[in-house]
C-alpha positions as CSV (number, residue, x, y, z in Angstrom):
1,M,18.5,22.3,30.0
2,K,16.6,22.2,26.7
3,P,13.5,20.0,26.6
4,D,15.0,17.7,23.9
5,L,18.0,17.0,26.0
6,I,15.9,16.4,29.1
7,A,13.8,14.0,27.1
8,Y,16.8,12.0,25.9
9,D,18.2,11.8,29.4
10,L,14.8,10.5,30.7
11,I,14.6,7.9,27.9
12,N,18.1,6.7,28.7
13,K,16.9,6.2,32.3
14,G,13.8,4.3,31.1
15,K,11.4,7.0,32.2
16,N,9.4,7.1,29.1
17,T,6.2,8.6,30.4
18,E,8.1,11.6,31.8
19,A,10.1,11.9,28.6
20,L,6.9,12.2,26.5
21,E,6.1,15.6,28.0
22,Y,9.4,17.0,27.0
23,L,9.3,15.4,23.6
24,D,6.0,17.1,23.0
25,L,7.4,20.4,24.2
26,A,10.4,20.2,21.9
27,I,8.4,19.1,18.9
28,N,5.7,21.7,19.3
29,N,8.2,24.5,19.7
30,K,10.6,23.1,17.1
31,I,13.5,22.9,19.5
32,G,16.3,20.5,18.5
33,D,16.6,17.9,15.7
34,Q,13.0,17.3,14.6
35,L,13.9,14.0,12.8
36,K,15.5,12.6,15.9
37,L,12.6,13.9,18.1
38,Y,9.9,12.3,16.0
39,Q,11.9,9.0,16.0
40,Q,12.4,9.1,19.7
41,R,8.8,9.9,20.4
42,G,7.8,7.0,18.2
43,Y,10.1,4.8,20.2
44,V,8.6,6.0,23.4
45,Y,5.1,5.3,22.1
46,V,6.2,1.8,21.2
47,C,7.5,1.3,24.7
48,L,4.2,2.6,26.1
49,G,2.2,0.2,23.9
50,D,0.6,2.8,21.7
51,T,1.8,1.6,18.3
52,E,-0.6,3.6,16.2
53,K,0.8,6.9,17.6
54,A,4.2,5.5,17.1
55,L,3.4,4.8,13.5
56,A,2.2,8.4,13.0
57,D,5.5,9.7,14.4
58,F,7.6,7.5,12.2
59,E,5.5,8.8,9.2
60,W,6.4,12.4,10.3
61,A,10.1,11.3,10.5
62,L,9.9,10.0,7.0
63,A,8.3,13.2,5.8
64,I,11.5,15.0,7.0
65,E,13.9,12.3,5.8
66,P,12.4,9.7,3.4
67,R,15.5,7.6,3.5
68,S,15.5,7.2,7.3
69,N,16.3,3.5,7.7
70,Y,15.4,3.6,11.4
71,A,11.9,5.0,10.7
72,L,11.3,2.5,7.9
73,M,12.4,-0.4,10.0
74,C,10.2,0.7,12.9
75,K,7.2,1.1,10.7
76,S,7.9,-2.3,9.2
77,I,8.1,-3.9,12.7
78,I,4.8,-2.3,13.8
79,N,3.0,-3.3,10.6
80,L,4.3,-6.9,10.9
81,G,3.1,-7.0,14.5
82,A,-0.4,-5.7,13.4
83,E,-0.4,-8.4,10.6
84,R,-0.4,-5.8,7.9
85,F,2.1,-7.9,6.1
86,E,2.1,-6.2,2.6
87,Q,2.6,-2.8,4.2
88,A,5.4,-4.2,6.3
89,L,7.0,-5.6,3.2
90,A,6.7,-2.3,1.3
91,D,8.4,-0.4,4.1
92,F,11.1,-3.1,4.4
93,N,11.9,-3.1,0.7
94,L,12.8,0.6,0.9
95,I,15.7,-0.2,3.3
96,P,19.0,-0.9,1.5
97,E,20.5,-4.3,2.4
98,T,22.9,-3.5,5.2
99,N,24.6,-4.9,8.2
100,L,24.6,-1.5,9.8
101,L,21.1,-2.0,11.3
102,G,22.3,-5.2,13.1
103,E,20.8,-8.6,13.5
104,R,17.3,-7.1,13.8
105,Y,17.3,-6.2,10.2
106,W,18.0,-9.8,9.1
107,E,15.4,-11.2,11.6
108,L,12.8,-8.7,10.3
109,G,13.4,-9.7,6.7
110,K,13.2,-13.4,7.5
111,D,9.9,-12.9,9.4
112,I,8.3,-10.7,6.7
113,F,9.2,-13.0,3.8
114,I,7.9,-16.0,5.8
115,K,4.6,-14.2,6.4
116,T,4.3,-13.1,2.8
117,K,5.2,-16.7,1.7
118,N,8.3,-15.7,-0.3
119,Y,10.3,-18.6,1.0
120,E,13.3,-18.1,-1.3
121,R,13.9,-14.6,0.2
122,A,13.1,-15.9,3.7
123,L,15.8,-18.6,3.3
124,Y,18.3,-16.0,2.1
125,F,17.8,-14.0,5.3
126,A,17.7,-17.1,7.5
127,E,21.1,-18.2,6.0
128,R,22.6,-14.8,6.6
129,L,21.5,-15.1,10.3
130,C,23.0,-18.6,10.5
131,N,26.2,-17.3,9.0
132,N,26.3,-14.6,11.7
133,D,25.4,-17.0,14.5
134,K,25.7,-20.7,13.7
135,E,24.8,-21.7,17.3
136,N,21.4,-19.9,17.3
137,Y,18.8,-22.7,17.4
138,N,16.0,-20.5,16.1
139,Y,17.9,-19.4,13.0
140,V,18.9,-22.9,12.0
141,Y,15.3,-24.1,12.7
142,N,14.0,-21.4,10.4
143,K,16.5,-22.4,7.7
144,G,15.3,-26.0,7.8
145,W,11.7,-24.9,7.7
146,C,12.2,-22.7,4.6
147,L,14.1,-25.5,2.9
148,S,11.1,-27.7,3.5
149,K,8.7,-25.2,2.1
150,L,10.9,-25.0,-1.0
151,L,10.7,-28.8,-1.4
152,R,14.4,-29.0,-0.7
153,H,13.6,-31.9,1.6
154,R,17.0,-33.7,1.8
155,E,18.7,-30.4,2.8
156,S,15.9,-29.8,5.3
157,I,16.4,-33.2,6.8
158,L,20.1,-32.6,7.4
159,V,19.4,-29.3,9.1
160,Y,16.7,-30.8,11.4
161,Q,18.8,-33.8,12.3
162,G,21.6,-31.5,13.4
163,L,19.1,-29.8,15.9
164,I,17.9,-32.9,17.7
165,D,20.4,-32.7,20.5
166,R,20.4,-28.9,20.6
167,T,17.0,-28.2,22.0
168,H,14.6,-29.0,24.9
169,F,11.8,-28.9,22.3
170,Q,12.7,-32.2,20.6
171,H,9.1,-32.9,19.8
172,L,9.1,-30.0,17.3
173,I,12.1,-31.4,15.5
174,F,10.7,-35.0,15.5
175,N,7.5,-33.6,14.1
176,N,9.2,-31.6,11.3
177,L,11.4,-34.6,10.4
178,G,8.4,-36.8,10.3
179,F,6.5,-34.5,8.0
180,V,9.5,-34.0,5.6
181,Y,9.9,-37.8,5.4
182,I,6.2,-38.0,4.5
183,M,6.7,-35.5,1.8
184,V,9.4,-37.7,0.2
185,G,7.3,-40.9,0.6
186,E,9.4,-42.5,3.3
187,Y,6.5,-43.3,5.6
188,E,8.2,-45.8,7.9
189,V,11.0,-43.4,8.7
190,A,8.4,-40.7,9.2
191,G,6.5,-42.8,11.6
192,S,9.5,-43.6,13.7
193,Y,10.2,-39.9,14.3
194,L,6.5,-39.0,14.9
195,I,6.1,-41.7,17.5
196,K,9.2,-40.4,19.3
197,G,7.6,-36.9,19.2
198,L,4.3,-38.1,20.6
199,K,6.0,-39.8,23.5
200,L,7.3,-36.4,24.5
201,E,4.1,-34.3,23.7
202,P,1.1,-36.6,23.2
203,A,-1.4,-33.7,22.8
204,Y,0.7,-31.6,20.3
205,A,-1.7,-30.9,17.4
206,Y,0.8,-31.1,14.5
207,L,2.3,-34.4,15.7
208,N,-1.2,-35.9,15.8
209,S,-2.1,-34.7,12.4
210,N,1.1,-35.9,10.9
211,I,1.1,-39.3,12.5
212,S,-2.4,-39.8,11.2
213,I,-1.0,-39.7,7.7
214,Y,1.4,-42.5,8.8
215,Y,-1.5,-44.6,10.1
216,F,-3.5,-43.9,6.9
217,F,-0.5,-45.3,5.0
218,K,-0.5,-48.4,7.2
219,K,-4.3,-48.7,6.6
220,Q,-5.0,-48.4,10.3
221,M,-8.0,-46.2,10.0
222,D,-9.1,-46.3,13.6
223,K,-5.7,-44.8,14.6
224,A,-5.7,-42.3,11.8
225,M,-9.1,-41.0,12.7
226,H,-8.2,-40.9,16.4
227,H,-5.1,-38.8,15.9
228,I,-6.7,-36.4,13.5
229,D,-9.5,-35.9,15.9
230,V,-7.0,-35.2,18.7
231,S,-5.2,-32.8,16.4
232,I,-8.3,-30.8,15.6
233,E,-9.4,-30.7,19.2
234,N,-6.0,-29.2,20.2
235,G,-5.5,-27.1,17.0
236,P,-9.0,-26.2,15.7
237,S,-7.7,-23.4,13.3
238,N,-5.3,-25.7,11.4
239,S,-6.8,-26.0,7.9
240,F,-4.4,-28.9,7.0
241,A,-5.9,-31.1,9.7
242,Y,-9.4,-30.7,8.3
243,F,-8.1,-31.5,4.8
244,L,-6.6,-34.7,6.2
245,R,-9.8,-35.6,8.0
246,S,-11.7,-35.0,4.7
247,K,-9.5,-37.4,2.9
248,Y,-9.8,-40.1,5.5
249,L,-13.6,-39.8,5.5
250,L,-13.6,-40.0,1.7
251,S,-11.6,-43.2,1.9
252,L,-14.4,-44.6,4.2
253,D,-17.1,-43.6,1.7
254,R,-18.4,-41.0,4.1
255,N,-18.6,-38.5,1.3
256,D,-21.0,-35.9,2.8
257,E,-18.9,-35.6,5.9
258,A,-15.8,-35.4,3.8
259,L,-17.2,-32.5,1.8
260,K,-18.0,-30.6,4.9
261,E,-14.5,-31.1,6.3
262,M,-13.0,-29.8,3.0
263,E,-15.2,-26.8,3.1
264,I,-13.9,-26.0,6.6
265,A,-10.3,-26.5,5.5
266,E,-10.7,-24.1,2.5
267,K,-12.4,-21.5,4.7
268,L,-9.5,-21.6,7.1
269,G,-7.0,-21.0,4.3
270,L,-5.9,-24.4,3.1
271,N,-5.2,-23.2,-0.4
272,T,-3.2,-20.2,0.8
273,D,-1.2,-21.8,3.6
274,F,-0.6,-25.4,2.3
275,P,-0.9,-25.5,-1.5
276,I,2.3,-27.4,-2.1
277,E,1.7,-29.9,0.8
278,R,-1.8,-30.5,-0.4
279,S,-0.7,-31.1,-4.0
280,V,2.1,-33.5,-3.0
281,L,-0.2,-35.6,-0.8
282,E,-3.0,-35.7,-3.4
283,K,-0.5,-37.0,-6.0
284,T,0.9,-39.6,-3.7
285,I,-0.8,-41.1,-0.6
286,F,-4.3,-39.8,-1.5
287,S,-4.1,-40.5,-5.2
288,S,-6.6,-43.3,-5.0
289,T,-9.2,-41.3,-3.0
290,H,-9.9,-38.4,-5.4
């Protein structure tokens, strides 16, 4: 039997390490379909955890056939996983919009556009996924999240409310609903959801940071400071929490401490990750603490 055929048989049996020897043999001796061989070896390298070698093989495949959707998609997935988001986007954009690549194509698009902060496009892909599988909790959750990022808060609220009884992770939904209601200035409603969430997961960093906004609104500064401290303790890389603590300290006339917290927030990516949310809060609840 030819080495390429032996390799394919071994791959089908999940024997990827053994298949690699025959793939090398077939490629080195130009036996069989070279495009398929490079793509299959790339797949094997992915399975074996060597994504850089896999990436090189998908590049070879594209040198043979630049329009190989499979190779472009695999490259995009690898680059996304390596947090090379712009390269992942560049590869993905070369793939024609199609249902032929299955659900993974739409998932990949959603994930890439979220990471590159193109929330309009992310929403488009999330909605396509929802249309294909209306019962999938993650797809609907992503749709609600994208709507929130686009400041389509009322639509986001409707989506999240429909998820409350569909998940074991209700604290996430209560957290998101609470934050969306903060964004529209309905602080009492926000507080009711956030309190429900904290009863389920009292240490969850985002719940603590969001409920601190509610307590700031209520002028209960001891509680606001307690919850923002808990948030940062459990989520020390969240730039938004440092932004909030800076604002609370500023309201207490602890200006030097506030400045240090804001510097941390900006170093962690506040202006990249939360520009809209920062702007909304500075124009509303924090307008008197500039």
